C-alpha positions in Angstrom: 0.0 0.0 0.0 3.0 2.3 0.4 3.4 2.6 -3.3 -0.2 3.8 -3.7 -0.5 7.6 -3.0 -3.1 8.8 -0.5 -4.4 11.2 -3.1 -4.1 11.5 -6.9 -3.1 15.2 -7.1 -4.1 15.4 -10.8 -7.7 14.4 -10.0 -7.8 16.8 -7.0 -6.5 19.7 -9.2 -9.0 19.0 -11.9 -11.9 18.8 -9.4 -10.8 22.0 -7.7 -10.8 23.7 -11.1 -14.2 22.4 -12.0 -15.9 22.7 -8.6 -14.3 26.0 -7.4 -15.7 26.9 -4.1 -18.0 23.9 -4.1 -15.0 21.6 -3.7 -15.2 21.9 0.1 -18.8 20.6 -0.1 -17.6 17.6 -2.1 -15.0 16.8 0.5 -17.6 17.0 3.3 -20.0 14.8 1.4 -17.1 12.3 0.8 -16.4 12.3 4.6 -20.0 11.7 5.6 -20.5 9.0 3.0 -17.2 7.3 3.9 -18.1 7.2 7.6 -21.5 5.7 6.7 -19.9 3.1 4.4 -17.3 2.2 7.0 -20.1 1.6 9.6 -22.0 -0.5 7.0 -18.9 -2.5 6.3 -18.3 -3.2 10.0 -21.9 -4.3 10.4 -21.8 -6.5 7.4 -18.6 -8.1 8.7 -20.2 -8.7 12.1 -23.2 -10.2 10.3 -20.9 -12.2 8.0 -22.8 -10.9 5.0 -20.4 -11.2 2.1 -22.8 -9.6 -0.5 -23.4 -6.5 1.6 -19.6 -6.3 2.1 -19.0 -6.6 -1.6 -21.7 -4.0 -2.5 -20.5 -1.4 0.1 -16.9 -1.8 -0.9 -17.8 -1.5 -4.6 -19.7 1.8 -4.0 -17.0 3.2 -1.7 -14.4 2.3 -4.3 -16.2 4.3 -6.9 -16.7 7.4 -4.8 -13.1 7.3 -3.6 -11.7 6.8 -7.1 -13.8 9.7 -8.4 -12.4 12.0 -5.6 -8.8 10.8 -6.1 -8.5 8.9 -2.7 -6.3 6.2 -4.2 -5.4 4.2 -1.1 -9.1 4.0 -0.1 -10.1 2.9 -3.6 -7.4 0.3 -3.8 -8.4 -1.2 -0.4 -12.0 -1.2 -1.4 -11.2 -3.1 -4.5 -9.3 -5.7 -2.5 -12.2 -5.9 0.1 -14.7 -6.2 -2.8 -12.8 -9.1 -4.3 -12.3 -11.0 -1.0 -16.1 -10.6 -0.3 -17.0 -11.8 -3.8 -14.8 -14.8 -3.2 -16.4 -15.5 0.2 -13.0 -14.9 1.9 -14.2 -13.1 5.0 -11.3 -14.1 7.3 -8.9 -11.5 5.9 -11.5 -8.7 6.0 -11.1 -7.4 9.6 -7.4 -6.4 8.9 -8.3 -5.0 5.5 -11.2 -2.9 7.0 -8.9 -1.6 9.7 -6.4 -0.6 7.0 -9.3 1.0 5.1 -10.3 3.1 8.1 -6.7 4.3 8.4 -6.5 5.1 4.7 -9.8 6.9 4.8 -8.6 9.0 7.8 -5.4 9.9 5.9 -7.4 10.9 2.8 -9.8 13.1 4.8 -6.8 14.8 6.5 -5.0 15.3 3.2 -8.2 16.6 1.5 -8.9 19.0 4.4 -5.4 20.2 4.6 -5.4 21.0 0.9 -8.3 23.4 1.4 -6.4 25.8 3.5 
């Protein structure tokens, strides 16, 4: 995961140019959505519901990739694949890593707004 950047600066720059002052709202929306997705992933893991895990990871992957949160998107892709394969044993560690990556992405996105 060290070779995957927290953020794709090209995507961030493009979004800032397109969104202007609304970029901050996009970041806040990403943060709220991400917190909800992480909670849903934790619940699905507790429930051992591979399909919900897969769907949540897939959706989170898309929103993260669109915003340039590359570590988050990469981990979501990995979680999605493990869930699709029914391999839930490795997911607690991956979801912990996802929570850390999400936190780093949020800090980086917020710091870039100053």
